[in-house]
C-alpha positions in Angstrom: 7.0 46.4 -5.4 9.4 46.0 -8.3 9.3 42.2 -7.8 5.5 42.5 -7.8 5.4 44.5 -11.0 7.7 42.0 -12.7 5.3 39.2 -11.8 2.4 41.2 -13.2 4.2 41.9 -16.5 5.0 38.2 -16.8 1.5 36.8 -16.0 -0.7 39.5 -17.6 -0.5 38.1 -21.2 -1.5 34.6 -20.0 -4.8 33.3 -18.6 -3.2 32.1 -15.4 -5.3 32.4 -12.3 -3.9 34.8 -9.7 -4.5 35.3 -6.0 -3.6 38.8 -4.7 -3.0 38.8 -1.0 -2.6 41.9 1.2 -4.1 44.0 3.9 -7.3 46.0 3.3 -6.4 49.2 1.4 -3.2 48.0 -0.2 -4.5 48.3 -3.7 -5.4 44.7 -4.6 -8.2 45.8 -6.9 -5.9 48.3 -8.7 -3.4 45.5 -9.2 -6.2 43.2 -10.6 -7.2 45.9 -13.0 -3.6 46.3 -14.1 -3.3 42.6 -14.9 -6.6 42.8 -16.9 -5.6 46.0 -18.8 -2.2 44.5 -19.8 -3.8 41.2 -21.0 -5.3 40.3 -24.3 -8.7 40.5 -22.6 -8.3 44.3 -21.9 -11.2 45.2 -24.3 -13.5 42.7 -22.7 -15.4 43.0 -19.4 -13.7 43.3 -16.0 -16.4 42.1 -13.6 -16.0 42.6 -9.9 -17.6 40.3 -7.3 -17.3 41.4 -3.7 -17.7 38.1 -2.0 -17.9 39.7 1.4 -20.6 42.2 0.5 -23.2 40.0 -1.1 -25.7 38.4 1.3 -25.3 34.6 1.6 -28.8 33.9 0.3 -28.2 36.0 -2.9 -24.6 35.1 -3.8 -25.3 31.9 -5.8 -27.8 33.9 -7.9 -25.4 36.8 -8.3 -22.5 34.7 -9.3 -24.2 32.0 -11.4 -27.5 33.6 -12.4 -30.9 31.9 -12.1 -33.9 30.9 -14.2 -37.5 32.0 -13.7 -39.1 30.1 -10.8 -35.8 28.8 -9.4 -36.7 30.3 -6.0 -39.3 32.6 -4.5 -39.0 35.9 -6.1 -37.3 34.7 -9.3 -39.8 36.2 -11.7 -37.4 36.1 -14.7 -34.1 34.7 -15.9 -31.0 36.5 -14.8 -27.4 36.3 -16.1 -24.9 35.8 -13.3 -21.6 37.7 -12.9 -19.6 34.7 -14.2 -21.5 34.8 -17.5 -21.2 38.6 -17.6 -17.4 38.2 -17.5 -17.4 35.8 -20.5 -14.4 36.7 -22.7 -12.9 38.9 -20.0 -11.8 38.8 -16.4 -13.7 37.8 -13.2 -12.3 39.5 -10.1 -13.3 37.8 -6.9 -12.6 40.3 -4.2 -12.4 39.0 -0.7 -12.5 35.3 -1.8 -11.8 34.3 1.8 -15.4 35.4 2.7 -17.0 33.0 0.2 -19.3 30.6 2.0 -18.1 27.0 2.2 -21.3 25.6 0.6 -20.7 27.8 -2.5 -17.1 26.8 -3.0 -17.8 23.5 -4.9 -19.8 25.5 -7.5 -16.9 28.0 -8.0 -14.5 25.1 -8.2 -16.5 23.6 -11.0 -16.4 27.0 -12.9 -12.6 27.0 -12.5 -12.1 23.4 -13.5 -14.7 23.0 -16.3 -15.0 26.6 -17.4 -18.7 26.3 -17.3 -21.5 27.8 -15.3 -25.0 26.5 -14.4 -27.7 29.0 -13.4 -29.6 28.3 -10.3 -32.6 26.1 -11.3 -31.2 25.1 -14.6 -30.0 21.6 -15.6 -27.6 22.5 -18.4 -24.3 24.2 -18.1 -23.0 26.9 -20.3 -19.3 27.2 -21.3 -17.6 30.5 -20.3 -14.2 31.9 -21.3 -13.0 33.8 -18.3 -9.8 34.7 -16.5 -10.1 34.6 -12.8 -8.2 36.9 -10.4 -9.0 36.6 -6.7 -8.0 38.8 -3.8 -8.1 38.5 0.0 -6.9 40.1 3.1 -7.2 36.7 4.9 -4.7 33.9 5.1 -6.3 31.3 2.9 -3.8 28.6 4.0 -4.9 29.1 7.6 -8.6 29.0 6.5 -7.9 25.6 4.7 -6.2 24.3 7.9 -9.3 25.4 9.9 -11.7 23.8 7.5 -13.2 27.1 6.4 -11.9 27.0 2.9 -11.7 24.0 0.5 -8.1 22.8 -0.1 -8.9 21.9 -3.7 -10.3 25.3 -4.4 -7.3 27.0 -2.8 -4.9 25.0 -5.0 -6.9 25.8 -8.1 -6.9 29.5 -7.2 -3.3 29.9 -6.0 -1.6 29.1 -9.3 0.2 32.5 -8.9 0.3 34.3 -5.5 1.1 38.0 -5.4 1.6 39.6 -2.1 1.0 43.4 -1.9 3.0 44.8 1.0 1.4 47.4 3.3 2.3 51.0 2.8 4.0 51.1 6.1 6.6 48.7 4.6 7.2 51.0 1.6 7.5 54.4 3.0 9.4 55.6 0.0 6.1 55.4 -2.0 4.2 57.8 0.3 5.3 61.0 -1.4 4.7 59.5 -4.9 1.2 58.4 -4.0 0.4 61.7 -2.3 1.6 63.6 -5.3 -0.4 61.4 -7.7 -3.7 62.1 -5.8 -2.9 65.8 -5.5 -2.5 65.9 -9.3 -5.8 64.0 -9.8 -7.6 66.4 -7.5 -6.3 69.3 -9.6 -4.3 70.8 -6.7 -0.9 70.6 -8.4 2.1 68.9 -7.1 3.5 69.5 -3.6 6.2 68.2 -1.4 5.6 66.4 1.8 7.5 67.4 4.9 10.6 65.2 5.5 9.2 64.1 8.9 6.2 62.5 7.1 8.2 60.8 4.4 10.9 59.4 6.7 8.9 58.3 9.8 
């Protein structure tokens, strides 16, 4: 974790793209928020996109926005989440779940720093920092043809691996104490058998 914190401190002031890897529940989003809050973009938006939770037929519109009449039900123009993050940070949670057919559009956003709403012909420049997270092995997905290699290399400028809590048992008591304080229950000590198992 100390190595991970050192990486965060080094990359936070930059606009470097980061991929945070780790099992579900290891705190990848908290880490992304830390990178954003330590960056010059801290006062600007931190926009979260859960790539695994948005239905496939809606994700292009959610990410890139759309213009009126772009598809059935598009009764008005809508700003996408990429535009909403302009000047700030776009956090792509569970990037490994992003459909293959949408990956070229995301690659264009990363390469050109521009976004084109669904149904629009002109692109708009955006100033965003991208942080992605995944519990999946992106290199394996690339080998299996489920994730574009060029997108992977564009995203994985810096890779940060968050170890699972079972590999950092010394943190259990600190985390439990932190949540106890937040819940207003005061500090407490965990039994040794729970800390050292």
